[in-house]
C-alpha positions as MATLAB code, in Angstrom:
seq = 'XXXXXXXXXXXXXXXXXXXXXXXXXXXXXXXXXXXXXXXXXXXXXXXXXXXXXXXXXXXXXXXXXXXXXXXXXXXXXXXXXX';
ca = [
      -8.237  -11.568   16.971;
      -9.672   -8.129   17.609;
     -12.272   -8.044   20.379;
     -15.235   -5.763   21.062;
     -17.859   -5.656   23.790;
     -21.611   -5.187   23.412;
     -21.055   -1.547   24.345;
     -18.148   -0.911   21.952;
     -19.454   -2.918   18.976;
     -21.543    0.089   17.973;
     -18.300    1.718   16.802;
     -17.565   -1.088   14.317;
     -19.144   -0.912   10.874;
     -18.922   -3.698    8.325;
     -17.912   -2.510    4.886;
     -19.334   -3.696    1.606;
     -16.212   -2.738   -0.296;
     -13.771   -5.632    0.250;
     -12.505   -5.193   -3.303;
     -10.240   -2.327   -2.230;
      -6.645   -3.492   -2.523;
      -5.771   -2.626    1.084;
      -8.105   -5.405    2.335;
      -6.621   -8.092    0.091;
      -2.927   -7.212    0.039;
      -0.319   -8.802    2.302;
       2.323   -6.285    3.377;
       5.938   -7.042    4.183;
       8.288   -5.664    6.818;
       9.165   -2.059    5.986;
       6.319   -1.554    3.487;
       4.418    1.694    3.907;
       1.114    1.317    5.749;
      -1.621    2.218    3.204;
      -4.454    2.943    5.652;
      -4.531    3.237    9.445;
      -5.856    0.204   11.254;
      -5.277   -3.108   12.953;
      -3.139   -5.542   10.983;
      -2.733   -9.288   11.614;
       0.464  -11.224   10.952;
      -0.409  -14.133    8.659;
       2.479  -16.168   10.055;
       1.651  -16.110   13.777;
      -1.645  -14.264   14.296;
      -0.209  -11.363   16.293;
      -1.875   -8.011   15.717;
      -0.508   -4.486   15.552;
      -1.964   -1.043   15.105;
      -0.355    1.027   12.402;
      -0.864    4.520   11.029;
      -1.077    5.354    7.329;
       2.197    6.539    5.853;
       4.377    4.847    8.484;
       6.449    1.713    7.784;
       5.382   -1.693    9.083;
       7.543   -2.838   12.029;
      11.142   -3.817   11.207;
      12.373   -7.400   11.563;
      13.865   -6.741   15.017;
      10.430   -5.672   16.348;
       8.471   -8.715   15.103;
      10.113  -12.101   14.657;
       8.990  -15.709   14.467;
      10.727  -18.566   16.259;
      10.734  -20.383   12.917;
      12.564  -18.020   10.570;
      11.082  -19.788    7.535;
       7.660  -18.347    8.428;
       7.210  -15.039    6.634;
       6.023  -11.888    8.384;
       3.115  -10.677    6.244;
       0.573   -8.153    7.516;
      -3.121   -8.061    6.481;
      -5.584   -5.316    7.335;
      -8.386   -6.661    9.550;
      -9.889   -3.431   10.952;
      -9.582   -0.059    9.263;
      -9.565    2.909   11.624;
     -10.604    6.475   11.000;
      -7.800    8.783   12.054;
      -7.074   12.406   11.288;
];
């Protein structure tokens, strides 16, 4: 879970456009990151930060103890980077 404080919450803006595919798509290992942000693994809840255009972490960087649990990343916070 991403955390903010009362001071830093002013930098978080809720969007009214959840229909964009990058919010609803689950990304696999090696897929290209569509937008920069914080992504959450649906299998274990770990979070990563990733930059647009880069690949999601390879299997040897993020593994589950139970290999039957898929590593699927979902965007939870989009970041504005240049």
